[in-house]
C-alpha positions as a printed Julia matrix, in Angstrom:
100×3 Matrix{Float64}:
  -0.4    0.05   -0.06
   2.9    2.64    0.69
   4.74   1.68   -2.31
   1.44   2.33   -4.26
   0.92   5.47   -2.47
   4.04   6.65   -3.18
   3.78   5.97   -6.91
   0.81   7.69   -7.34
   2.12  10.69   -5.38
   4.89  10.83   -7.74
   2.8   10.52  -10.88
   0.93  14.09   -9.06
   4.06  15.82   -8.8
   4.88  14.96  -12.23
   7.53  12.67  -11.85
   6.13  10.4   -13.8
   9.19   7.69  -14.55
   9.61   7.59  -10.88
   5.67   6.59  -10.49
   6.03   4.29  -13.09
   9.05   2.44  -11.53
   7.34   2.37   -8.0
   3.78   1.35   -9.48
   5.19  -1.26  -11.82
   6.62  -2.82   -9.22
   3.11  -3.09   -7.46
   1.58  -4.4    -9.98
   3.49  -6.95  -10.25
   2.98  -8.05   -7.05
  -0.45  -7.54   -6.78
  -2.48  -7.94  -10.26
  -5.74  -7.2    -8.13
  -4.47  -3.3    -7.41
  -6.76  -1.24   -9.74
  -5.64   2.52   -8.79
  -1.91   0.96   -9.67
  -2.7   -0.17  -12.91
  -4.86   2.91  -14.03
  -1.85   5.57  -12.5
   0.77   3.54  -14.06
  -0.8    3.29  -17.55
  -1.48   6.95  -17.38
   2.29   7.69  -16.58
   3.29   5.45  -19.19
   0.92   7.5   -21.62
   3.02  10.8   -20.22
   6.27   9.01  -21.37
   5.62   8.6   -24.56
   5.15   4.14  -24.06
   1.79   3.93  -25.7
   1.86   0.41  -26.46
   2.34  -0.53  -22.71
   0.25   2.11  -21.5
  -2.65   0.53  -23.81
  -1.55  -2.84  -21.9
  -1.64  -1.74  -18.36
  -5.06   0.27  -18.71
  -6.61  -2.72  -20.19
  -6.05  -4.64  -17.12
  -7.33  -1.15  -15.01
 -10.75  -1.06  -16.86
 -11.07  -4.82  -15.52
 -10.53  -3.98  -12.37
 -12.0   -0.88  -12.0
 -14.8   -0.89  -14.54
 -16.41   2.09  -13.45
 -13.15   4.2   -14.13
 -14.61   6.98  -16.59
 -10.92   8.54  -16.73
  -9.25   4.69  -18.02
 -11.43   4.65  -20.42
 -11.03   7.47  -21.97
  -7.3    7.61  -22.16
  -7.44   3.9   -23.38
  -9.79   5.61  -26.53
  -7.22   8.27  -27.06
  -4.93   5.61  -27.12
  -6.74   3.34  -29.36
  -7.45   6.72  -31.88
  -3.13   7.34  -31.56
  -2.72   3.64  -33.01
  -5.39   4.28  -35.55
  -8.15   1.76  -34.0
 -11.33   3.84  -34.16
 -13.91   1.27  -33.81
 -12.24   0.27  -30.45
 -11.89   4.43  -29.09
 -15.2    5.01  -29.35
 -16.5    2.56  -27.58
 -14.2    3.71  -25.07
 -14.97   7.17  -25.28
 -18.98   6.1   -25.06
 -18.16   3.87  -21.89
 -16.42   6.88  -20.5
 -19.0    9.44  -21.27
 -21.65   7.45  -19.8
 -19.5    6.62  -16.47
 -19.24  10.31  -16.39
 -22.81  10.71  -16.57
 -23.7    9.01  -14.06
């Protein structure tokens, strides 16, 4: 829990490489930690490591099916990879979740 909290804190402070390293450690040891997968995916996205970010965020939406931000970011990543239909599905789900 401490390492996950530190990783999220590093992410919020814009220390994406440090956050990714901390959160990778957590994800490797706890495959059910939704917040760690989400923030790691966001950190990877900010670091330009898009393919890795997609894989991690795909796990995050399984663990956190109500996280609109994870769906939105995944939609953005699918757009970047020219996967328009998949992106549209993610954007739609993000919009549905944001409305409540």
